[in-house]
C-alpha positions in Angstrom: -11.6 -26.3 14.6 -10.0 -23.3 12.2 -10.7 -24.0 8.4 -7.1 -24.2 6.8 -6.3 -22.6 3.7 -3.3 -22.2 1.3 -2.2 -19.3 -0.7 -0.2 -19.3 -3.5 1.6 -16.4 -4.3 2.9 -13.1 -1.6 2.0 -10.1 -3.5 -0.7 -7.9 -3.7 -3.6 -10.3 -4.0 -2.1 -13.3 -1.7 -1.2 -10.9 1.0 -4.4 -8.8 1.4 -6.0 -12.3 1.2 -4.2 -13.4 4.0 -4.9 -10.6 6.0 -8.6 -11.3 5.7 -8.9 -14.7 5.9 -6.7 -14.7 9.4 -9.0 -11.9 10.9 -11.9 -14.0 9.8 -10.7 -16.7 11.6 -9.0 -19.2 8.9 -5.7 -21.2 9.5 -3.7 -19.5 6.9 -0.2 -20.2 5.2 1.1 -18.5 2.3 3.8 -19.6 0.0 5.7 -17.6 -2.5 8.2 -19.4 -4.9 10.5 -16.4 -4.7 13.1 -16.8 -1.8 11.9 -13.2 -0.2 9.2 -10.5 -1.3 9.7 -9.4 -4.5 10.1 -5.3 -3.7 11.7 -4.4 -7.4 9.2 -2.9 -10.1 8.0 0.3 -11.3 5.4 2.5 -9.2 1.8 1.4 -9.2 -1.1 3.1 -8.4 -3.9 2.4 -5.6 -7.3 4.2 -6.3 -11.2 3.6 -6.1 -12.3 1.2 -4.1 -8.9 -0.2 -3.1 -8.1 2.9 -1.2 -11.3 2.3 1.2 -9.8 -1.4 1.5 -6.4 0.5 2.8 -8.6 2.1 5.4 -10.5 -0.9 6.3 -7.3 -2.5 7.0 -5.8 0.2 8.6 -2.9 0.9 6.8 -3.8 3.9 4.2 -1.7 6.3 6.4 1.3 4.2 5.6 0.5 4.1 2.0 0.2 8.1 1.7 3.3 8.5 3.9 5.3 6.7 1.0 3.3 8.5 -1.9 5.6 8.8 -4.8 5.3 12.4 -6.0 6.7 13.4 -8.9 7.0 15.5 -12.0 6.3 13.8 -15.2 7.7 14.6 -18.6 7.3 13.8 -22.1 10.4 14.2 -24.4 11.7 13.9 -27.9 14.6 12.0 -29.0 17.0 15.0 -28.2 15.6 14.9 -24.5 14.2 18.0 -25.1 10.7 18.4 -22.6 7.3 18.4 -24.5 5.2 18.7 -22.0 5.7 18.8 -18.0 2.9 17.7 -15.1 2.4 16.5 -11.9 0.2 13.1 -12.5 -1.3 13.4 -9.2 -2.6 16.8 -9.4 -4.6 15.9 -12.9 -8.2 15.4 -12.5 -8.4 12.2 -13.8 -5.9 10.9 -10.7 -7.2 13.2 -8.0 -7.5 10.9 -4.7 -5.2 8.3 -6.6 -2.0 6.9 -4.6 1.2 6.4 -6.4 3.7 4.5 -4.7 6.9 2.4 -5.4 5.9 -1.2 -5.4 8.0 -2.5 -3.0 6.7 0.0 -0.3 3.0 -1.4 -1.1 4.2 -5.0 -0.8 6.0 -4.5 2.8 3.3 -2.4 3.9 0.7 -4.9 3.4 2.7 -8.1 4.4 3.7 -5.9 7.9 0.0 -5.9 8.5 -0.1 -9.5 8.8 0.8 -11.3 12.2 3.3 -13.6 11.6 2.7 -15.4 14.6 -0.6 -16.3 13.5 0.0 -16.5 9.6 2.6 -19.1 8.4 4.4 -17.6 5.4 7.1 -20.0 3.3 9.2 -18.4 1.0 11.4 -20.3 -1.5 8.7 -23.2 -2.3 5.7 -23.6 -4.6 3.1 -26.2 -5.3 3.6 -29.1 -7.6 0.2 -30.6 -7.5 -3.4 -30.3 -6.3 -6.1 -33.0 -5.9 -9.3 -32.0 -5.0 -11.6 -33.9 -2.9 -15.2 -33.1 -1.6 -14.3 -31.8 1.7 -10.5 -30.8 1.0 -7.7 -30.6 -1.3 -4.1 -32.7 -1.1 -1.2 -30.4 -1.9 2.2 -31.3 -2.6 5.1 -29.1 -2.9 8.7 -29.2 -4.6 10.1 -29.2 -1.3 8.7 -30.9 1.9 6.0 -33.2 2.7 2.1 -33.1 1.2 -0.4 -31.3 3.3 -4.1 -31.2 3.3 -6.2 -27.9 3.4 -9.9 -27.0 3.0 -9.0 -24.5 0.4 -6.5 -23.1 -2.2 -6.2 -19.7 -3.6 -4.0 -18.9 -6.5 -2.9 -15.7 -6.2 0.6 -16.5 -8.3 0.1 -14.0 -11.1 -0.3 -14.2 -14.9 1.7 -17.4 -15.3 -0.1 -19.0 -12.2 1.1 -22.5 -11.2 -2.5 -23.1 -9.4 -4.1 -22.1 -12.8 -2.3 -24.3 -14.5 -3.1 -27.0 -12.3 -6.5 -26.7 -11.3 -8.1 -25.1 -14.9 -5.8 -25.7 -17.4 -2.9 -24.5 -19.7 -2.0 -20.6 -19.3 -2.6 -20.3 -23.1 -6.4 -21.3 -22.8 -6.9 -17.7 -20.9 -4.1 -15.5 -21.8 -4.8 -12.6 -24.3 -1.7 -11.6 -25.8 -1.7 -7.5 -26.6 1.2 -7.4 -28.9 3.5 -6.1 -26.4 6.6 -6.8 -24.7 8.3 -4.8 -22.0 11.6 -5.0 -19.9 12.1 -3.6 -16.3 15.4 -2.8 -14.7 16.9 -0.7 -11.8 19.9 1.1 -12.3 21.9 3.7 -10.9 24.0 4.0 -14.5 21.7 6.7 -16.1 22.7 10.3 -15.6 19.1 11.5 -15.8 19.7 15.4 -15.9 16.6 15.8 -13.6 17.4 17.6 -10.2 14.1 16.0 -8.3 12.2 12.9 -8.3 10.6 12.4 -12.0 9.5 10.3 -14.3 10.3 10.9 -18.2 8.5 9.2 -21.0 10.2 9.1 -24.4 7.5 7.5 -27.3 8.2 6.7 -31.0 6.1 4.5 -33.3 5.3 1.3 -31.4 8.2 1.8 -28.8 8.3 3.9 -25.3 11.2 4.0 -23.0 10.5 5.7 -19.3 12.6 6.3 -16.3 11.4 7.0 -12.8 14.1 8.7 -11.0 14.0 8.4 -7.0 16.4 8.6 -4.2 18.2 5.4 -4.6 18.7 5.3 -8.1 16.5 4.9 -11.5 13.8 2.2 -12.7 14.3 1.9 -16.5 11.3 0.3 -18.7 11.3 -0.4 -22.3 7.9 -1.3 -23.9 7.5 -2.4 -27.9 4.8 -3.8 -30.2 6.3 -7.2 -31.6 4.5 -10.3 -32.9 4.4 -13.6 -31.0 8.1 -14.1 -29.9 10.1 -17.3 -29.4 11.0 -17.2 -25.7 9.7 -19.0 -21.9 9.4 -16.2 -19.3 11.5 -18.5 -17.0 14.8 -18.1 -19.7 17.2 -15.6 -18.3 19.0 -15.2 -21.6 16.5 -14.8 -24.5 15.1 -11.6 -23.3 18.3 -9.7 -23.5 18.9 -10.9 -27.2 15.2 -9.7 -27.9 16.2 -6.3 -26.3 19.3 -6.3 -28.2 17.1 -7.3 -31.7 14.8 -4.4 -30.8 16.5 -1.6 -29.9 20.4 -1.7 -30.6 21.2 0.9 -33.4 18.5 3.1 -31.6 20.2 6.3 -30.5 17.2 8.2 -29.6 17.1 10.0 -26.2 18.3 7.6 -23.6 17.9 4.3 -25.1 21.5 3.2 -25.8 22.0 3.7 -21.9 19.1 1.9 -20.4 19.5 -1.0 -23.0 23.1 -1.3 -21.8 22.0 -1.4 -18.2 19.1 -3.5 -19.0 21.6 -6.0 -21.0 24.0 -6.5 -17.7 21.3 -6.4 -15.3 20.9 -8.9 -12.3 17.2 -8.2 -11.8 15.9 -7.7 -15.6 12.3 -8.4 -15.7 10.8 -9.2 -18.8 7.6 -10.4 -20.3 4.7 -10.4 -22.5 1.7 -7.6 -22.2 -1.3 -9.8 -21.9 -4.7 -10.1 -20.3 -6.1 -13.1 -18.5 -9.8 -13.9 -19.4 -11.5 -16.8 -18.0 -15.1 -17.7 -17.5 -15.0 -18.2 -13.7 -12.5 -17.9 -11.2 -13.2 -21.0 -9.0 -13.6 -24.8 -9.3 -14.2 -27.2 -6.6 -12.3 -25.7 -3.6 -9.8 -23.8 -5.7 -10.2 -20.3 -6.4 -8.1 -17.7 -8.4 -7.6 -14.1 -7.4 -5.4 -10.9 -8.8 -3.4 -11.2 -12.0 -3.8 -15.0 -11.9 -7.3 -14.8 -12.4 -8.0 -11.7 -14.4 -5.0 -9.8 -15.3 -5.5 -6.2 -16.6 -2.1 -5.6 -18.0 0.1 -2.8 -16.7 -1.6 -0.5 -19.3 -4.7 -0.4 -17.1 -3.1 0.7 -14.1 -5.4 -1.1 -12.2 -3.9 -4.4 -11.5 -2.9 -3.5 -7.9 -6.5 -2.3 -7.1 -8.1 -5.1 -8.8 -5.9 -7.6 -6.8 -7.0 -5.7 -3.7 -10.6 -5.4 -4.5 -11.1 -9.3 -5.4 -9.2 -10.3 -2.5 -11.1 -8.8 -0.1 -14.6 -9.4 -1.9 -13.8 -13.2 -1.9 -12.7 -13.2 1.8 -15.8 -11.2 3.0 -18.1 -13.5 1.0 -16.5 -16.6 2.5 -16.8 -15.3 6.2 -20.5 -14.0 5.5 -21.4 -17.6 4.2 -20.9 -21.2 5.9 -21.2 -22.6 1.9 -18.2 -21.9 0.1 -20.0 -22.8 -3.2 -22.3 -19.5 -2.7 -19.8 -17.6 -1.4 -17.5 -18.3 -4.6 -20.5 -17.7 -7.1 -20.7 -14.2 -5.3 -17.1 -13.4 -6.1 -17.7 -14.3 -9.8 -20.9 -12.9 -10.0 -20.3 -9.5 -8.3 -16.7 -8.8 -9.8 -16.7 -9.9 -13.0 -18.7 -7.0 -14.4 -16.4 -4.5 -13.0 -13.2 -6.3 -13.9 -14.5 -6.8 -17.8 -15.0 -3.0 -17.7 -11.4 -2.4 -16.7 -9.8 -5.1 -19.1 -11.9 -3.2 -21.8 -9.6 -0.2 -21.1 -6.5 -1.3 -22.5 -7.0 -0.4 -26.1 -7.3 3.1 -25.4 -4.3 2.8 -23.4 -2.2 1.2 -25.7 -3.0 3.6 -28.4 -2.2 6.5 -26.2 1.1 4.9 -24.9 2.2 2.7 -27.9 1.1 4.7 -31.0 1.5 3.3 -34.4 0.9 6.4 -36.6 2.2 9.8 -36.5 -1.2 10.9 -35.9 -1.7 9.0 -32.7 2.1 9.9 -31.5 0.9 13.8 -31.8 -2.6 12.6 -30.3 -0.3 11.3 -27.0 1.1 14.4 -26.6 -1.8 16.5 -26.7 -4.0 14.5 -24.6 -1.7 15.3 -21.7 -1.2 19.1 -22.7 -4.8 19.5 -22.2 -5.1 17.3 -19.2 -2.2 19.7 -17.6 -4.1 22.5 -18.4 -7.6 21.2 -16.8 -5.6 20.2 -13.9 -4.1 24.1 -13.3 
C-alpha cells in the first residue's frame, strides 16, 4: 500500500517534491492556500545543481526555451545610463538561466501527472497532531485526514513550521530591509527591448523589468522593524507612501503610484530562516519554510529544488524515515549555511549605506562587464 504524504505549498519546493515522491511510488496530495498557482513575481535564477535536477525531471529544455534574456542597466536619478550589460554573459552567471517566476512554476506544475497527484487549491492546514506512525491533519475546509508524512513547503511564513516547530519569530532573521513588487502597464520605460533597469540611492533601490506583457516594478529599502502584518493589505501602502512619497528621483514617483493602486501588490520584509533542524517526527520542511536565504542571494529557487530532490531521494533510498531525514539535514545544511552567508555582501552592493559603497556597487558591474567581453 502506498504511503500517503501531504505537501503544503504549490511553488518550487512543493511541486518539485511532489514530482519526485510520486515518481518514487508515494500517494501525494498537495494543498495550496491560494486559489490558483501564484505566477506573479520578478525573474528568478536557476543555477548550479538545480539545472542538473531540471535535466533529471525532463524540464531543462522547457526552462531554457523560456529564458529571460535581457540587457541590464544601472541608471542615475535623471535616467542616464551609468553602465549597461547583459547579465547572462557575465562570467559569474554563465550557465545560469534567468526565467520569469510564473514560467518556472507552470513548467514544474505541468510535469506532475494530475491523474496521480491530487492538488487542492484554496485550502490550508489548521492543525497537525503527530503519532508514532501517522499524522492527523485538519484543514480550514473539509474533513480531517491522516497521512504518513507532512511536508511544509509553504514559504517564509510557513503554517506547517508554526504548528510543528514553533513561532516564526523563533527562526526568523530580519535583514533590516523591506521590499514591494507589482506588475503594471502604466510605466513608460523608454526602452525598446527586454530590459532590467536599476536605480540606487543610499538605503533604497528601485527596479523595473520590462518584457512583452508589461513591467514588473520593485522597490527595496532599508528600515527598522516596522509595525505591520504580512496579511494586512493597506498598511504596506502606507509604509511605501511614507518612505517614497516626495522622492522625485528617476521613475520612483510613477512606480510608487502604480504600487499604491495595484491589485497584486506584494510586500514583505527581507529575512532569512535559520533552524537547527528541518525535521520533527513525521514532519519536514523544505524551501523557504526551512531555510529561506532571501532574494538577495539569488539562490532561493535553486535551494528549493535541490532540497526537495535530496529529501525525496533520501526517503526513496531508505525504509527508515528517521535515517532519511538525518541525511537531508546533515548533507544539505552546510551548503545552505554557505548560501545564507552571502547575503551581507549582496546587501552592501544592492542597498549601499555610504557614498563609497554606492560608487563601488556601480564600479563592480563595470569591471564584470569588461571581464565578460
